[in-house]
C-alpha positions, 0 to 999 in steps of 0.5 A: 390248138391247130396247125395248117399248111398251104402251097399253091400249084406253083410251089408243089411238085405236081403243080397242084395246090395243096392244103393240109391241117391237123385238128388239135383238141381234147384227145377223147373228143370224137371227130367223125367225117361228114359228107353233105350233098348240094341242096336248094333251100326255100326262101326265108328258111334258116339253118341251125348252127352250133348255137344260133340259127341264121338265114339260109342261102338258096343254094348250098354246095356239096361239102365234106369235113371233120366235125367234133361230134357235138358241133354243127360245123367243120374243123376243116373240109373241102367243097365241090369247087375245090375250096378248102378251109380250116380254122385255128384258135387265136388269142386276142386282146378283145374279149370273146363275146358273151352272147352266143354267135357263130363259132369258128367251125361253123364259119368253116362249114358255112364258107364251104357251103356258100363260096366257090373260091378262096376270095369268096370264102374270105368275104363270106366269113367276114360278112357272117362275122359282122352279122352274127359275131363269134361266141359260145362254147367251142372248146367243148359243149360246156367250155369256152369260146375263142377267136379264130384264124383261117387258112383258105385255098382253092386251085388258084388262090390261097388266103390267110385270114385272122379275126378278133370278135367281128373284125378281120384281116386277110392276105394272099399267100403262095406257101405258108402256114398258120397256127394258134396266134396272130401272124399277119403284120402290116402285110394284110391286104383287106380288112374290116372297116374299123380294124385300125380304128378299133385298135387305136381307140383301145390304145393297142396301136399308136404308130403313124405307120400302117396297122400291124395286126399281130402287134396290135391285136395279139394278147400279150398275156398268153404265152406264144412260145409253143405256137411260135415253135410249131409255126417255125417247124411248119415253115421249115417243112414247107421250105425243104424239098418238093411238096406233094401229098406224101410230104404233107401227110408226113408233116402232119405226122411230124415228130422231128427229123427222123422221129416217129414218136414224141420225144420223151422228156422234151420241153419247150426249151428244146427245139425238138419239142415243137412238132406238128403231131400233138400229144400234149394233154391238156393243151391239145392232142391231134384228133383229126387230119386232112390233106387235100390236093385241089386240082384245077381240072376236076372232071376226073376223080380227085381224092382227099386224104383223111386220118382219125385220132393221131396221124402218127398211129393211124393211116390216111384214107382217100375219100371222094366228094363224087361218091358216097363215103362209108357210114363208119367214117360219119359215126361217133359220139361221146362214148366209144363205138366199135363201128366208128372209124374215129373210135377204132383209131383212137383205141389203137392210139391208146394201146400204142401210147403204152410205148410209142417209141416202140409201137409207132414204128410197128404201126407204120410198117404194117400200115405201109403195106396197106397203103401200098395196096390201097394206092395201087387200087386207087389209081386203077379205080380212078382211071376206071371212074374217069372213063365212066358216066357220072353215076357209074363213076360215083358207084365205082368210087363209093365201092372203093371207099367201102373196101378201103375203109373196111380193110383199114378198120380191120387192120387197126383192130388187129394191130390194137389186139397185137399191141395190147 
């Protein structure tokens, strides 16, 4: 389960494209944040993804993103060209391929490593789907696979892309959201060559009109009430007021108007049940979050904001591709680790879960003070880096990230001890 929101610069307060996504997976699945450099690869080389090896390209871009500890790919991430991509489970009438292939998270990372723009990312994912399919465990190392949709954005363009096996459809958007079911209707702009022919052969589409993707491919046997409710909530947030980084961080922490914690006892019969910060085992729990402004001018430092475990009990930290992220962000496996940022915030979430309505406001108050100090230093550091040569700027930004992460982890551990 996942939710994403996107808005082009024409729709935002500062005129910058904004991308935001919650990764909703098993609550105990660690999701480190990885940073990978630009690289050049020898002819004929391959790259081992989660389940299969595929041909490598000659040049891969600098990227960073959240990655479940056992997965090669990303749940969501960005690259050096200001491209952001995130995936979601969708439920199709097509069966998931039994043979191992690429999983949705592999496709996110591959698109980021190989595409400069959102349009290129659509083509990259479509081409990889046709060549390799999507199959193999994706929910957990020994779990099921699934079909995927993707939100894709760059500084000037945004696309929604939905897949079923080796087929896909996509359309552009200026302000929208995706969740865990097919949303494209007959408004798709590009699609795989047999998208409509396949649906007609299977008897899923008999109308003379243009193919309605959701009408044909969406699995009618999978209840969609929860994902439909979250999509309504996402679009309600996008429609209300000016959009900026703070508002989208708040959206990913969403527990309803005026709410800071999940509404106790709410069910899907209550509209207040549909919020974006998930605490719904075994359906899913928010385990990592990202908000990325995608500026057209990237000669100055531009931060990406990331959170570990549930964002309502954590804090969004600024990270930079132009700089070296602290090792604590990239650490973490199946078992708790004291030097893993994900596990530190997961343990804080677990302690707070004893009484979320009481504890979340305490955490928000404490982290608000940290965020205020962090924001003040961030602006100064970015200005200093902007006036420096690239190597010096990278050193400045790296040092800031080290200090920021160290302070956040110390605060989280102190708070966990105080709530225990």
